[in-house]
N, C-alpha and C positions, 0 to 999 in steps of 0.2 A: 504494500500500500504506500502510495506516494506521501511524502512528508507535507504537512500543511504549514505554509509560511504566510504571515500577514504583514503587510506594510501599510503605512498611513501617511498622507501628506497632501500637498496641493498639486493637482494636475493642471498644467498651464499650456497656453497656446504660444508657440515660439515663432517669431517672424524674423527671417534672415534675408539680407540682400544676397543675390546669387553671385557666383564667380568672384568672390573676394571684393565686391564693391563696397564702398562706404555708405553709411546711412544717407549722407547728403547728396550722393550721386545716383542712387538707385531709383528706378521708377516701378519696381515690383519687389515683392517679398515672398519667399518660400515659406509655407505654413506647415509646421509639424507640431505634435503634442509631446510634452515631456515634463519632467519634474523629478527631483531626487529619488523619492521612494517609489514612484511609478516606474522609473528606469530600472530599479532593482526588481520590481515585480515582473516586468517583461522578461528580464534575463532569467529569472527563476522559472517562469512558465516555459521558456525555451528549453530549459534544462530538464523539464519533465516533472517538476514539483507542482503540487496544488497551491498555486500562488493567488492570494486574495489581496485586493487593493481597497483601502478604505479612504473615502473622501466625501465631499459634498459638491455637487455640480448642478447648475440650473437645468430646468426642464426644457429649455428652448433647444433649437437645432444645433447650436455650437456646443452646448453641454452634452447633447447626444453624440455629436461627432467625437468629443473627448472620450466618452465611454466606449464608443466603437473602436477607437484607436487601441484601447487595451484588449478588447475582445478579439481583435484581429490576430493577436499573438497569444491567445489562450489564457490571459489573465481573467480570473473569476471576479465578477463585478457585483455579486450578490449583496454586498454590504455598503455599496455606494448610495448615500442619501441624495435625494433630489430636492432642489429648491434654491432660493437665493437668486440674485440678479446677474452675477458676473462670473465669467471664466477669467482667471488671471492671465495676463499677457506679459511676455518679455521679448525684447528685441535683441538679437545677437548679431553683432558684426564680427565676421571671421578675420582675424589678423593674419599677417604673412610676414615672414622674415623678421625685420626689426620692428614692425608695427604690431602692437598687441591687440588681442581681441577686446571687444567692448560689449557690455550688457546694460540695457536700460529697462527698468521694471515699470510695468503698469498693472499692478496687482492689488492695489488698495481696495478694500471692501469686496473681495471675492467671496464666493459662496462658502468656501471652507474657512475663510478668515472670520466669518460671522456665524459659523455653525455653533449649535448648542450641544452639550453633552447628551441631552435627551434625543438628539437625532440618531443616536447609535445605540444598539444593544450589544455592549461589549462582552457580556457573558456569552451570548450566542457567537459573536465574532471569534472569541478565543477558545471556545469549546473544541477540544481535540487538536488545538494548534501546537506545533512544535517550536515555532520561532516567530518573534516579532521584531521588525526593523523599523527604525525611525531616524530622522536626521535633525540637526540643529536648525534647519530651515523652518520646520513646522512651528515650533513654539515662537519663532521670531516674527511670524507674519501678523500676529495680533495677540493681545492678552487673552482673548477667548480661546485662541488656538493653543496657547500655552497651557491653559486649564484643561482643554480637551486632551492634549498630549499626556498630561499626568493622569487623567482618568483612564486613558487607555493603558498606560504603564501599570497602574495599580491593578487593573483587571487581568493583564497579562501575567503578573506575578501571582495573583490569586489562583490562576489556572496552571501554574507551574511551567510557564512558557519561558524559554531562553530569549533574552532581549539583547539586541545589538543596536549601537548608535554610530552614525557617522557625524562627527561634530560639526562640520560644514558651517563655519562662521560666514555670514554675509553682512558686510559693513553697511550696505544700503538698507538693511532691514532693522537693525537695532545697534545700540551702542555697546562697546566692550564691557562696560560696567553692568548693564542689564543682562547681557549674554552670560557673563560669568556668574551673576547671582542666580539666574534661573537654571542654567545648565548644571552648575555645581549641585543644586538641589536635586535635579532629576537623575544624577548619576547613581543615586542609591538603588535604582531599579535596573541598572545595566550590568550585563555579564560580559559582553564583548564590546570594546571601545575601539573605534577606527577614527583616525584623524591625522592630517598632516601637521607639519611643525608650526605653522601659523595658527591653525585651529586650536592645537593643544595649548599654545601660549595665551591666546586671547580669551578662549572660553573657560579654561581651567587653571591658567596661571603657571604652566610649565614651559620651560624654554630649553631646546636641545643644544647645549654647548655653543659652539662657534659656527654652526651651519649657516650658510647663506645661499638659499636656493637660487637667488638671482645671479650668482656668480658660478653656478654649476658645481658648487662645493658641498660635500656632505660630511658631517662629523658623526660617524656612526656610533662612536662611544657616547656622544651626547644623547643620541636617541635612546641608547640602552639605559642611560641614567634616568631620563624622564619616564621611560616605560616602567622602571622599577618604582619610581615615585608615585606614578599613577596607580599602579597595582596596590601599593602599600596604603595609599590614601582611600581608594574607593573599592578595593577588593575585587577588581575585574578578574575574570578567568583568563581572558586574552586581551592584549593591547597590540594593535597593529597600525601601521602607517604606510601609505604609498610614499615613494621617494622620487620626486620629479626633479631632474636636473635640466633647467631651461637654458638651452644654448641660443634659441631664438623662438619666435612664435610658431615656427614651422618644424623645428627639430628639438626633440627632448630625449634625455635618458630617462628610463622608467623601470623602477624596481620597487621592492617593498620589504618590510621587516615585520616580524611578529614575536611577541614574548608570551610564553605560557606559564610564567612564574618560576620556571626552572631553566629553560633554554631560550636563546635568541636564535631566530631563523632569518636569514637574508636570502632573498630570491636571486635568480639570475637577472642580469640587466639587459633590457631591450633598448636598442637605438631606434627611435621612432621618427618617421616623417609623417606629420600629422595631417589628416584629412579633416577631422572634427574632434576636438578635445572635450566638448561638452558631454558629460556623462561618464567620463573616464573613471572618476572616483567611485561613482555608483556601480559601474561594472566590476570594479575591484571588490566592493562590498558584497555584491551578489555572488561573485565567484567564491569568496571566502565563506559566505553563508552556506552555499551549496556544498563546498568541501567539508565543512564541519558538521552540518546537519545530516550528511550522508555517511559520516564516519571515517572520512579520510584522515590519515595522520596529519598533524598540524603542518609539517613541512610540505607535504603534497597539496594540502588545501591552499597554502600560500602560493605555490607555483601555479596552481590552477587559476587562482584569483588574478595573479599578475599577467598570465598569458591571456586570460579573458579580457582584461582591461587594455592590454596592448593591442589586441584585435579591435577593440572599440574605437581606438584612435583612428582607425582606417575606414570608419563607417559614418556616413552623413546622418544627422539627426541625433536625438537624445537616446534612443533605444539601442541596446547592443544586440544585434540580430545574428547571434552565432549559436552553434550547437555544442553539446558536450564533446562530440568527436573532434570538432574543429579546434576547440580549446586544448583538449588532451594531446592532439597532434603537435600543436605549437609548444605546449609545456614539455613534451617529450623530446623536443630538439629540432623540429622541422620548421625553421624560420626562413626557408628559401623563397617563399612566395611563388613557387612554380605552379603551373596549371595542374589542377587535380583532375585526371581523366578516368 
């Protein structure tokens, strides 16, 4: 029987200029749907798990299009509440070479930002569930969403569900002070914590040594130090982080580390030429969840997660549309990119 995994967050409409055009020069936008936890849900459905996504969306046609985007890839939408007036929007301009990507949000007063706890039956949602995943984006979108997140977490723990978080700090949504206060409080419910060096520092107050991701330099001993601190403070079962070395907007080094309380594991490093980096961290989280929930040893789970997220960087849109076989082939050493016949 497939594992039941639940994610909860905001599903948004993404509008992007085509062909590396800037916002100010384009006369058209490509529309796709995405969002941190939704991206995870799609990956897990592609991997064959019973993947449920929880959110609230309007009853109008754009809200239905958002729901359909999940159903297309096998995500179960039974627990999506309907109502409210808005689907959140974000505009994404794809960077190239020395020009960074840009994001502009238009998501205030979206349906999930104004949702009530009473819109969801969390006991039904978490009945028989094996895993619950959320990100720091969801409590950041509104005070009501922060309360909703804690209600979901309390229900998940009541039902004995393993909980993972991707810290995902978004400076355009809340201040560092508010993020640290709320996220520190919510860590009491978390078993698996995922976050890069900036997220760990801003949301929880940990800084990894002398790493400077903007210079392509990584202080791995610094990461080990903060992983130990985070586990000691919050009692996490696993602490993991992607390791992005940014050479330019188009080319990155990509790897990850995880700590299980006894050992540190570092994955192989991929040299990426990026097609679309949006959702890269989400695809890592999904790969790690899949590996751990299906019983892979932690080192194998990490390699699966990194390979999955490396592949995501080659795919347009927020969703990572790869199979278990494709990920395992890359994790096993085939990074040739040769045609598969």
